[in-house]
C-alpha positions in Angstrom: 0.0 0.0 0.0 2.8 2.4 0.9 4.6 1.7 -2.4 1.5 2.3 -4.4 0.9 5.6 -2.6 4.5 6.7 -3.1 4.4 5.8 -6.9 1.0 7.7 -7.4 2.2 10.7 -5.4 5.5 10.9 -7.3 3.8 10.7 -10.7 1.1 13.2 -9.8 3.6 15.7 -8.4 5.8 15.4 -11.6 2.7 16.1 -13.7 1.7 19.1 -11.5 5.2 20.6 -11.7 5.2 20.3 -15.5 1.8 21.8 -15.8 2.7 24.7 -13.5 5.9 25.5 -15.5 3.8 25.4 -18.7 1.3 27.9 -17.3 3.9 30.2 -15.7 6.7 30.2 -18.3 6.0 28.7 -21.7 3.5 26.2 -23.2 6.5 24.3 -24.6 6.7 22.6 -21.1 3.5 20.8 -21.9 5.4 18.6 -24.4 7.1 17.0 -21.4 3.7 15.5 -20.4 3.9 13.0 -23.2 5.4 10.4 -20.8 4.4 11.2 -17.2 0.7 12.1 -18.0 -0.1 8.7 -19.6 1.8 7.0 -16.8 -0.4 8.8 -14.3 -3.6 7.7 -16.1 -2.2 4.1 -16.2 -1.2 4.2 -12.5 -4.6 5.6 -11.5 -6.4 2.9 -13.5 -4.3 0.1 -12.1 -4.9 1.3 -8.6 -8.6 0.6 -8.9 -8.7 -2.4 -11.2 -9.2 -5.8 -9.5 -7.9 -8.3 -12.1 -4.1 -8.1 -11.4 -3.0 -7.8 -7.8 0.6 -7.1 -8.6 -0.4 -4.1 -10.8 -2.8 -2.8 -8.2 0.0 -2.8 -5.6 2.7 -1.6 -8.0 0.8 0.3 -10.7 3.8 1.0 -13.0 6.7 -1.2 -11.7 4.5 -4.3 -11.9 4.8 -4.3 -15.7 8.5 -5.1 -15.4 7.5 -8.4 -13.9 5.5 -9.3 -16.9 8.2 -8.1 -19.3 11.0 -10.1 -17.7 8.7 -13.2 -17.4 8.0 -12.9 -21.2 11.7 -13.0 -22.1 12.7 -15.6 -19.5 13.0 -18.5 -22.0 15.2 -16.4 -24.3 17.4 -15.1 -21.5 17.8 -18.6 -20.1 18.7 -20.1 -23.4 21.1 -17.4 -24.6 22.8 -16.4 -21.3 22.5 -18.8 -18.5 21.8 -22.3 -19.9 24.9 -24.5 -20.2 25.5 -26.6 -23.3 24.1 -29.7 -21.6 21.2 -28.3 -19.5 18.5 -27.3 -22.0 15.1 -29.0 -22.3 13.7 -30.7 -24.3 16.9 -30.5 -26.3 20.1 -29.0 -25.0 22.5 -26.8 -26.9 24.8 -29.6 -28.0 21.9 -31.6 -29.5 20.6 -28.5 -31.3 24.1 -27.6 -32.5 24.9 -31.0 -34.0 21.7 -30.8 -36.1 22.5 -27.2 -37.3 26.0 -28.2 -38.2 25.0 -31.3 -40.1 22.2 -29.5 -41.8 24.6 -26.8 -43.0 27.5 -29.2 -43.8 29.7 -27.4 -41.3 32.4 -28.8 -39.0 30.8 -31.0 -36.4 33.8 -32.2 -34.3 34.3 -31.1 -30.7 37.6 -30.5 -28.9 39.1 -30.9 -25.5 37.1 -34.0 -24.3 33.6 -34.7 -23.2 31.5 -32.2 -21.3 29.1 -34.7 -19.7 30.1 -36.6 -16.6 30.8 -40.2 -17.4 30.1 -41.2 -13.8 26.7 -39.5 -13.7 23.7 -41.8 -13.3 22.1 -42.2 -16.7 25.3 -41.8 -18.7 25.1 -44.1 -21.8 27.8 -45.5 -24.0 28.4 -48.3 -26.6 31.2 -50.8 -26.7 33.6 -50.4 -29.6 35.6 -53.2 -31.2 39.4 -53.5 -31.5 38.6 -54.9 -34.9 36.6 -52.1 -36.6 34.9 -53.0 -39.9 34.2 -51.0 -43.1 30.7 -50.4 -44.4 30.5 -49.4 -48.0 26.8 -48.5 -48.2 25.6 -45.6 -46.0 22.0 -45.8 -47.2 20.6 -47.8 -44.3 17.2 -49.2 -45.2 14.6 -51.8 -44.1 11.9 -53.4 -46.2 8.3 -52.9 -44.8 5.7 -55.3 -46.0 4.8 -58.8 -44.9 3.2 -61.7 -46.8 -0.2 -59.9 -46.8 1.4 -56.9 -48.7 1.8 -56.8 -52.4 3.7 -53.5 -52.6 6.5 -53.6 -50.0 8.5 -50.4 -49.5 12.2 -49.9 -48.9 12.2 -47.5 -46.0 15.1 -45.5 -44.8 16.0 -46.0 -41.1 15.7 -42.2 -40.6 12.5 -40.4 -41.7 10.4 -37.3 -41.1 7.8 -37.8 -38.4 4.1 -36.9 -38.5 3.6 -33.1 -38.7 0.4 -31.8 -40.4 0.0 -28.9 -42.7 -1.7 -26.4 -40.4 0.6 -27.2 -37.5 3.5 -26.4 -39.8 3.6 -23.8 -42.5 3.3 -24.4 -46.2 7.0 -23.4 -46.7 8.1 -25.8 -43.9 6.1 -28.7 -45.3 7.4 -28.1 -48.9 11.0 -27.9 -47.7 10.6 -31.2 -45.7 9.1 -33.0 -48.7 11.7 -31.7 -51.2 14.5 -32.7 -48.7 13.0 -36.2 -48.5 12.9 -36.4 -52.3 16.5 -35.3 -52.6 17.9 -37.8 -50.1 15.3 -40.6 -50.8 13.6 -41.0 -47.4 10.0 -40.9 -46.3 7.8 -38.0 -45.1 4.9 -38.7 -42.7 2.0 -36.4 -43.5 0.5 -36.2 -40.0 -3.2 -36.6 -39.5 -4.1 -33.4 -41.3 -4.2 -35.0 -44.7 -2.2 -34.7 -47.9 -1.8 -31.1 -48.8 -0.4 -29.7 -52.1 2.8 -28.9 -50.2 3.3 -32.6 -49.4 3.6 -33.3 -53.1 7.0 -32.1 -54.0 8.6 -35.4 -55.0 9.1 -37.1 -51.6 7.7 -40.4 -50.6 4.7 -40.1 -48.3 3.5 -42.1 -45.3 -0.2 -41.1 -45.2 -1.3 -40.9 -41.6 -5.0 -41.5 -40.9 -6.2 -40.1 -37.5 -9.4 -40.2 -35.6 -10.8 -37.4 -37.7 -10.2 -39.2 -41.0 -9.1 -35.9 -42.5 -8.8 -36.3 -46.3 -10.9 -39.4 -46.3 -14.1 -38.5 -44.4 -17.7 -38.0 -45.3 -19.9 -35.1 -44.2 -20.6 -36.8 -40.9 -16.9 -37.2 -40.1 -16.9 -40.9 -40.7 -14.4 -42.9 -42.8 -15.0 -42.7 -46.5 -13.6 -45.7 -48.3 -14.0 -44.3 -51.8 -12.1 -41.1 -50.9 -9.4 -43.1 -49.1 -8.9 -45.5 -52.0 -8.6 -42.6 -54.5 -5.7 -41.0 -52.5 -4.1 -44.1 -51.1 -3.4 -45.6 -54.6 -1.5 -42.5 -55.7 2.1 -43.4 -56.6 3.7 -41.0 -54.1 1.8 -42.6 -51.1 4.0 -45.5 -50.1 2.6 -46.6 -46.7 -0.5 -46.0 -44.6 -0.3 -45.3 -40.9 -3.4 -45.6 -38.7 -2.9 -43.3 -35.7 -4.3 -44.5 -32.4 -2.5 -42.1 -30.2 0.6 -39.9 -30.0 3.2 -39.2 -27.4 2.5 -35.5 -26.9 -1.1 -36.2 -25.9 -2.1 -39.9 -25.7 -5.8 -40.5 -25.5 -6.6 -36.8 -26.1 -8.4 -35.4 -29.1 -7.8 -32.1 -30.7 -9.6 -29.2 -32.2 -9.0 -27.1 -35.4 -10.4 -23.7 -34.4 -12.6 -21.9 -37.0 -10.0 -19.1 -37.4 -7.5 -21.6 -38.7 -10.0 -23.6 -40.8 -9.4 -21.6 -44.0 -11.0 -22.7 -47.3 -7.6 -24.2 -48.3 -7.3 -26.2 -45.1 -11.0 -27.3 -45.3 -10.5 -28.6 -48.8 -7.5 -30.7 -47.8 -9.3 -32.1 -44.7 -12.8 -32.4 -46.4 -14.5 -30.3 -43.7 -16.7 -27.2 -43.8 -14.5 -24.0 -43.8 -14.8 -21.5 -41.0 -16.1 -24.0 -38.5 -14.5 -25.7 -35.4 -13.4 -29.2 -36.4 -13.1 -31.8 -33.7 -10.5 -34.6 -33.8 -12.0 -37.1 -31.3 -9.9 -39.2 -28.9 -11.1 -42.6 -30.4 -11.8 -44.0 -33.8 -15.4 -44.5 -35.0 -14.5 -47.1 -37.6 -13.7 -49.8 -35.0 -14.2 -50.4 -31.3 -12.1 -53.4 -30.5 -8.8 -55.0 -31.2 -10.2 -57.5 -33.6 -12.3 -54.9 -35.4 -9.1 -52.8 -35.8 -7.3 -55.8 -37.4 -10.2 -56.1 -39.9 -10.0 -52.3 -40.6 -6.3 -52.6 -41.2 -7.0 -55.3 -43.8 -9.6 -53.1 -45.3 -7.1 -50.2 -45.7 -4.6 -52.7 -47.2 -7.1 -53.8 -49.8 -8.3 -50.3 -50.6 -4.7 -49.1 -51.0 -3.9 -51.9 -53.5 -2.1 -53.8 -50.8 0.5 -51.2 -49.8 2.1 -51.5 -46.3 -0.4 -50.6 -43.6 0.4 -50.2 -39.9 -0.7 -48.3 -36.8 0.9 -45.8 -34.5 0.4 -45.6 -30.7 1.9 -44.4 -27.5 1.8 -47.3 -25.1 -0.4 -46.9 -22.0 -2.2 -49.9 -20.7 0.0 -52.9 -21.5 -3.0 -55.3 -21.5 -4.5 -53.4 -24.4 -1.4 -54.0 -26.6 -1.5 -57.7 -25.5 -5.1 -57.8 -26.6 -4.1 -56.4 -30.0 -1.5 -59.2 -30.4 -4.2 -61.8 -29.5 -6.3 -60.3 -32.2 -3.5 -60.6 -34.7 -3.4 -64.4 -34.0 -7.1 -64.8 -34.0 -7.7 -63.0 -37.3 -4.4 -63.9 -38.9 -4.2 -60.3 -40.0 -0.8 -58.7 -39.2 0.0 -55.0 -39.7 3.1 -54.4 -41.8 4.5 -52.1 -39.2 3.9 -50.6 -35.8 5.0 -47.0 -35.0 5.8 -46.5 -31.3 5.7 -42.9 -30.0 7.4 -42.3 -26.6 5.7 -40.0 -24.1 8.7 -37.7 -24.6 7.2 -36.5 -27.9 6.5 -34.3 -29.6 5.6 -31.2 -31.6 1.8 -31.3 -30.9 0.4 -28.7 -28.5 -1.1 -30.5 -25.5 -2.3 -29.9 -21.9 0.5 -29.9 -19.4 -0.7 -33.1 -17.6 -0.8 -35.0 -20.8 2.7 -33.8 -21.8 4.3 -34.6 -18.5 2.3 -37.4 -16.9 0.5 -39.6 -19.4 2.1 -42.3 -21.6 5.0 -44.7 -21.4 8.5 -43.4 -22.2 10.1 -44.6 -25.4 12.7 -47.1 -24.1 10.2 -48.8 -21.8 7.5 -48.9 -24.5 9.8 -50.1 -27.3 11.2 -53.0 -25.2 7.7 -54.0 -24.0 6.5 -54.1 -27.6 9.5 -55.9 -28.8 9.3 -58.7 -26.2 5.6 -59.0 -26.5 5.7 -59.4 -30.3 8.5 -62.0 -29.9 6.5 -63.9 -27.3 3.5 -64.0 -29.6 5.7 -65.1 -32.4 4.6 -62.3 -34.7 7.7 -60.0 -34.7 8.8 -61.6 -38.0 5.7 -60.1 -39.7 6.0 -56.6 -38.3 8.6 -53.8 -38.6 8.9 -51.3 -35.7 9.3 -47.6 -36.3 9.9 -45.4 -33.3 9.9 -41.7 -32.6 10.9 -39.5 -29.7 14.0 -37.2 -29.4 16.1 -39.0 -32.1 18.5 -36.6 -33.6 21.9 -38.3 -33.6 23.4 -41.6 -34.9 23.8 -42.8 -31.3 20.1 -42.1 -30.6 19.2 -44.1 -33.7 21.4 -47.1 -32.9 20.2 -47.3 -29.3 16.6 -47.8 -30.4 17.6 -50.3 -33.1 19.4 -52.2 -30.3 16.1 -52.3 -28.4 14.1 -53.7 -31.3 13.4 -50.8 -33.7 13.8 -51.3 -37.5 13.5 -47.6 -38.4 13.0 -44.2 -36.8 11.0 -41.0 -37.2 12.3 -37.5 -36.3 10.1 -34.5 -35.9 11.9 -31.9 -33.9 15.3 -32.9 -35.4 13.9 -32.1 -38.9 12.5 -28.8 -37.5 15.9 -27.9 -36.3 17.2 -28.6 -39.7 14.7 -26.1 -41.0 16.0 -23.5 -38.6 13.8 -24.0 -35.5 15.4 -22.3 -32.5 13.4 -24.1 -29.8 11.4 -20.9 -29.0 8.7 -23.1 -27.4 6.0 -21.1 -29.2 4.7 -23.8 -31.6 1.2 -23.5 -30.2 1.0 -19.7 -30.4 1.2 -19.2 -34.2 4.1 -16.8 -33.7 7.1 -19.1 -34.6 9.9 -16.6 -35.2 11.5 -18.7 -38.0 8.4 -19.5 -39.9 8.2 -23.2 -39.2 5.1 -23.6 -37.0 3.0 -20.7 -38.1 0.3 -19.8 -40.6 1.2 -16.1 -40.6 2.5 -15.1 -44.1 4.8 -12.4 -42.7 6.6 -15.2 -40.7 6.5 -18.3 -43.0 7.6 -16.4 -46.1 11.0 -15.8 -44.4 11.6 -19.5 -44.6 13.4 -20.0 -47.9 12.4 -23.4 -49.3 15.3 -23.6 -51.7 17.8 -23.2 -48.9 16.0 -25.3 -46.2 15.2 -28.4 -48.3 18.9 -28.9 -48.9 19.6 -28.6 -45.2 17.0 -31.2 -44.4 18.6 -33.6 -46.9 22.1 -32.8 -45.6 21.0 -33.5 -42.0 19.6 -36.8 -43.0 22.7 -37.8 -45.0 25.2 -36.7 -42.4 23.2 -38.4 -39.6 23.3 -41.7 -41.5 27.0 -41.2 -42.1 27.6 -40.7 -38.4 25.5 -43.8 -37.7 27.6 -45.9 -40.1 30.8 -44.5 -38.5 29.6 -45.8 -35.0 28.7 -49.1 -36.5 32.1 -49.5 -38.1 33.8 -48.6 -34.8 31.7 -51.2 -33.0 32.2 -53.9 -35.6 28.5 -53.9 -36.6 28.6 -54.9 -40.2 24.8 -54.7 -40.7 21.9 -53.4 -38.7 21.2 -57.0 -37.7 24.4 -57.0 -35.7 23.3 -54.1 -33.5 22.4 -55.7 -30.2 21.3 -54.6 -26.7 24.3 -56.3 -25.0 26.7 -53.7 -26.6 25.0 -50.6 -25.1 25.4 -49.6 -21.5 23.9 -47.2 -18.9 25.1 -46.1 -15.5 22.1 -47.1 -13.4 23.4 -45.9 -9.9 26.6 -44.7 -8.3 28.2 -48.1 -8.5 26.6 -50.3 -11.3 26.7 -50.0 -15.1 24.4 -52.4 -16.9 23.9 -53.3 -20.5 20.6 -52.6 -22.2 20.2 -56.4 -22.4 20.4 -56.6 -18.6 18.1 -53.6 -18.0 15.4 -54.3 -20.6 15.5 -58.0 -21.6 16.7 -59.7 -18.4 13.5 -61.8 -18.1 13.7 -63.2 -21.7 16.8 -65.3 -20.9 17.9 -64.8 -24.5 19.9 -62.2 -26.4 17.6 -59.8 -28.2 18.4 -57.7 -31.2 16.2 -55.9 -33.7 15.3 -59.1 -35.6 14.9 -61.6 -32.8 12.3 -64.3 -33.4 12.6 -66.9 -30.7 9.7 -69.1 -30.0 6.5 -67.7 -28.4 6.1 -68.1 -24.7 3.1 -68.4 -22.4 2.0 -65.0 -21.2 
């Protein structure tokens, strides 16, 4: 109260002095009121408003609190954050993407900055007999015996990000980069936009809203789906059950963002709020889902069809495996999204507290598929904070066959981790629909960076494989990767994640099914 009175009294006295001088001496003094008079009006207003307590007690000084709070992320990132402290990606992780995307020097000097004795530190065992790998284009074939158009998938691809979430220039650059380096681009659940068709191979994601293949009631439209799924640039179909950023949570496309262009892509009415429900309407059980997957396979002329999910209730995934055996319908792939993902805007509780982390989810899925004897039919694709060759090889050791990267590809486009993806004010034009922002993203420059990031990441992956004596991806195994689990013990991934199997597990394990 005393501070408020002092501020008000001081500002009023300053205004009275200036007015007095203007009356007594010359009207030119009134020009000095341009600053203190508005401040006085503002201070008087804040003294009587009831919405902000801090402004009521500190009518002018209180604004400094809001100003410094607004620039806190930038101040922390640029001035106080160390190279290894940042979240969700630290400066070293961001820098390696920038360097590889720009084809700049990526070596570091003077030793490691992380603490090798810290709990959680990870490393891989190298070999005294390194090998040489001629082919750096690491790929896996997706498509089981039920598929007639198998696809040779790169082990490193662009994760699901819809047009609408990302700008038209960002989507175009990603797709052109995928075309230049021959890897796949996941459309996200927002449908296939004109900006996805720039030469790159597409994985068309079908979400709960069935955008791009829905009727007027929002239900799945088989005819629309077949027309688009059989296009030559669509290589695989991904049925999205849930995602890491907000598992079990639907979304909404607000009317303001539902432009005629977006509405035409998604097959919705422009200028209306469009709901993306939490659950699918085309099926209600695991067995119905298997039959729906087979329907998608037939409608797409037997292209690879799989599903994406963030693991929650383990029993539900076990039920899905039972349904595979009961129906004898096997998806060509399963995409596992860790709870650490991703680019989608989500409520805080969903981001921080719902869903299984990637390593736990991947190893659970791997061992479950092996126990049911169906791993041989299904390729595993994973996504969640994969930006380096070491990240990639770790998940391959735990059972993955290929990877997605969303935020890594965004960094390659120039993302600075401003953490404003959900505010439509992305400063580098990646996650915004504002023309004045996205037009600054030069497609001709950025698509080359996307391709170079992909190429240099695979080169780094191969270099690690050579150092460890892994001649092929089949040789990458969990017993060669280690983690410091407490102050004394270091255990291999085999001991941490697969100790109950009693067998050595790698990405293509297929030992006999066991009783569950």
